[in-house]
C-alpha positions in Angstrom: 78.1 42.6 -44.9 80.7 40.7 -42.9 83.6 42.1 -45.0 82.3 45.6 -44.5 82.2 45.0 -40.7 85.7 43.6 -40.5 87.2 46.4 -42.6 85.3 49.0 -40.6 86.6 47.4 -37.3 90.2 47.4 -38.5 90.0 51.1 -39.7 88.3 52.1 -36.3 91.0 50.3 -34.3 93.9 51.8 -36.3 92.4 55.2 -35.9 92.1 54.7 -32.1 95.7 53.5 -31.9 96.8 56.6 -33.9 94.9 58.8 -31.4 96.5 57.1 -28.4 99.9 57.6 -30.1 99.3 61.2 -30.9 97.7 62.2 -27.6 99.2 59.8 -25.0 102.7 59.2 -26.3 104.0 62.0 -28.6 103.4 64.9 -26.2 105.1 63.2 -23.2 107.9 61.2 -24.7 109.0 63.0 -27.8 108.1 66.6 -27.0 108.4 66.8 -23.1 110.9 63.9 -23.1 109.5 62.5 -19.9 110.8 59.1 -18.6 108.3 56.3 -18.1 107.4 55.7 -14.5 107.2 52.2 -12.9 109.0 48.9 -13.1 107.4 47.7 -16.3 109.5 48.0 -19.4 108.4 50.8 -21.6 107.9 48.7 -24.7 105.9 46.1 -22.7 103.7 49.0 -21.4 103.1 50.2 -24.9 102.1 46.8 -26.1 99.8 46.4 -23.1 98.2 49.7 -23.7 97.8 48.8 -27.4 96.0 45.5 -26.5 93.7 47.2 -24.1 93.0 49.9 -26.6 92.2 47.3 -29.3 89.8 45.4 -27.0 87.9 48.5 -25.8 87.7 49.9 -29.3 86.5 46.6 -30.7 83.8 46.3 -28.1 82.8 49.9 -28.7 82.7 49.5 -32.4 80.7 46.3 -32.2 78.1 47.9 -29.9 77.9 50.9 -32.2 77.5 48.8 -35.3 75.0 46.5 -33.6 72.9 49.4 -32.6 72.9 50.9 -36.1 72.1 47.5 -37.6 69.2 47.1 -35.1 67.9 50.5 -36.1 68.3 49.8 -39.8 66.5 46.4 -39.4 63.7 48.0 -37.5 63.3 50.7 -40.1 63.4 48.2 -42.9 60.8 46.0 -41.1 58.5 49.0 -40.7 58.8 50.0 -44.3 58.2 46.4 -45.4 55.0 46.2 -43.2 53.8 49.5 -44.6 54.4 48.3 -48.2 52.7 45.0 -47.5 49.7 46.8 -46.1 49.5 49.1 -49.1 49.8 46.1 -51.5 47.1 44.2 -49.5 44.8 47.3 -49.5 45.2 47.7 -53.2 44.4 44.1 -53.7 41.4 44.4 -51.4 40.1 47.5 -53.3 40.4 45.6 -56.5 38.3 42.7 -55.1 35.6 45.1 -54.0 35.6 46.7 -57.5 35.0 43.2 -58.9 32.1 42.4 -56.5 30.0 45.5 -57.0 29.6 45.3 -60.8 29.1 41.5 -60.3 25.9 42.2 -58.2 24.5 44.7 -60.7 25.2 42.5 -63.7 23.4 39.5 -62.1 20.5 41.7 -61.0 20.1 43.1 -64.5 20.1 39.6 -65.9 17.2 38.7 -63.6 15.4 41.8 -64.6 15.8 41.1 -68.4 14.2 37.8 -67.9 11.4 39.1 -65.9 10.4 42.2 -67.8 8.7 40.2 -70.6 6.7 38.1 -68.2 5.1 40.5 -65.7 5.3 44.3 -65.9 4.0 44.9 -62.4 6.5 42.5 -60.9 9.2 44.2 -62.9 8.3 47.5 -61.4 8.5 46.0 -57.9 11.8 44.4 -58.8 13.3 47.7 -60.0 12.2 49.4 -56.7 13.8 46.7 -54.6 16.8 46.6 -56.8 17.3 50.4 -56.3 17.2 49.9 -52.6 19.5 46.9 -52.6 22.0 48.7 -54.9 21.9 51.7 -52.6 23.3 49.4 -49.9 26.1 48.4 -52.3 27.0 52.0 -53.0 26.8 53.0 -49.3 29.1 50.1 -48.2 31.6 50.3 -51.1 34.1 52.2 -48.9 33.6 49.9 -45.9 35.9 47.0 -45.4 33.6 45.3 -42.9 29.9 45.8 -41.9 28.0 44.5 -38.9 26.2 41.2 -39.7 22.9 42.8 -38.8 23.4 45.3 -41.7 24.4 42.5 -44.1 21.3 40.5 -43.1 19.0 43.5 -43.7 20.4 43.8 -47.2 20.1 40.0 -47.7 16.4 40.2 -46.9 15.9 42.7 -49.7 18.1 40.6 -52.0 16.1 37.5 -51.2 12.9 39.4 -52.1 14.4 40.1 -55.5 15.2 36.4 -56.0 11.7 35.3 -54.7 10.0 37.6 -57.3 11.8 35.5 -60.0 11.8 32.0 -58.4 8.7 32.1 -56.1 8.4 28.8 -54.3 11.4 27.3 -56.1 13.7 29.0 -53.6 13.6 28.9 -49.8 16.0 30.9 -47.5 16.0 30.3 -43.8 18.0 32.6 -41.5 18.7 31.7 -37.9 21.2 33.9 -36.1 21.3 34.6 -32.4 21.0 38.3 -31.4 24.4 38.3 -29.8 26.0 37.4 -33.1 24.5 40.3 -35.1 27.1 42.7 -33.8 30.0 40.7 -35.3 31.4 41.8 -38.7 31.6 40.4 -42.2 32.9 41.8 -45.5 30.1 43.4 -47.5 28.1 41.2 -50.0 29.6 37.9 -48.7 26.1 36.4 -48.1 24.9 37.7 -51.4 27.7 36.0 -53.2 27.1 32.7 -51.4 23.4 32.8 -52.2 24.0 33.6 -55.8 26.5 30.8 -56.0 23.9 28.3 -54.7 21.3 29.6 -57.2 23.7 29.6 -60.1 24.8 25.9 -59.7 21.6 24.2 -58.7 18.2 23.3 -60.3 15.2 25.1 -58.8 11.7 23.7 -59.1 8.4 23.7 -57.1 8.7 20.0 -56.6 12.4 20.2 -55.6 13.0 23.7 -54.2 16.5 24.9 -53.5 16.7 25.4 -49.7 19.4 27.7 -48.3 20.0 27.7 -44.6 22.0 30.5 -42.9 23.1 30.2 -39.3 25.8 31.3 -36.8 27.7 28.7 -34.9 29.3 28.9 -31.4 32.8 29.2 -32.8 31.9 32.5 -34.5 31.6 31.0 -37.9 28.7 31.8 -40.3 27.4 28.7 -42.1 25.5 29.0 -45.4 24.4 25.6 -46.7 22.0 24.3 -49.4 20.8 21.0 -50.7 22.6 19.8 -53.8 20.8 19.4 -57.0 23.4 20.4 -59.5 22.3 21.7 -62.9 24.0 20.7 -66.1 26.7 23.3 -66.7 26.8 24.7 -70.1 30.1 26.3 -69.4 32.9 25.8 -66.8 32.6 27.8 -63.6 35.3 30.4 -63.0 34.9 30.4 -59.2 35.5 34.1 -59.1 32.9 34.8 -56.4 34.3 32.2 -53.9 37.9 33.3 -54.7 36.8 36.9 -53.8 35.4 35.8 -50.5 38.5 33.8 -49.6 40.8 36.6 -50.6 38.9 39.2 -48.8 39.0 37.2 -45.6 42.7 36.6 -45.9 43.1 40.4 -45.7 41.5 40.5 -42.2 42.2 37.2 -40.4 44.2 33.9 -40.5 41.0 32.0 -39.8 40.1 29.9 -42.8 37.1 30.1 -45.2 36.0 26.6 -46.1 33.7 25.1 -48.8 32.6 21.5 -48.6 30.6 19.6 -51.2 28.9 16.2 -50.6 26.4 14.2 -52.5 23.4 15.9 -50.8 24.8 19.1 -49.2 27.0 22.0 -50.0 28.3 24.1 -47.0 30.3 27.3 -46.9 31.8 28.5 -43.5 33.1 32.0 -43.2 34.5 33.6 -40.0 32.6 36.3 -38.1 35.0 39.0 -37.1 35.2 41.2 -34.0 
């Protein structure tokens, strides 16, 4: 780039000197044969004019080159930003496409275990499942939904879980009204609740208790008591990775997951 600039500057200055020679000297000295005016020697005057011309042409070329470079940089920055957004959008769409089948797969697993136990409950489950999955389909093209909309869906989803687990699962939701208009990626709460159910033992004597609350710093907290079940296979962590990656598309605020001996807590930002 620097070599290109130097070569361009030299060519530009040589061209400007040639123009001065052809326009300012040849017509008057060689064609009209006019004598130089003034006390300054003619050769000195030529050298002085050449130096002034080189200075002005250098400044002009530098300004012109800088302006073009600035325009090129701005155009490249805009194109890079557009490309980055397109890549991020493609990644986000891929994440949503992973989440939706995930919900249906887990719900069908619940139904398959229930259908042999209680036909009436299975019918109720199918009805609520249809309503819940309608939400999934309606929100599949939405990047964010109001927290109130997500909570309405979660209440239906909890009903599905309660049909299976009864008193083995308790979900407490405490969110101030002013926080319900903030936004969240669809199915975030569903993934967090599923994660708690998946990794913990549930029983009537030791129920799994999930608390959902909004904090003053516009974070949504989902926490549960820890009573880890013996894992027959290693967890892939796909659900939590999905949540983290979705939030990285919208905000620099961090999603955090903390595990202690007695409590597991997930904190996700509420967006404006």
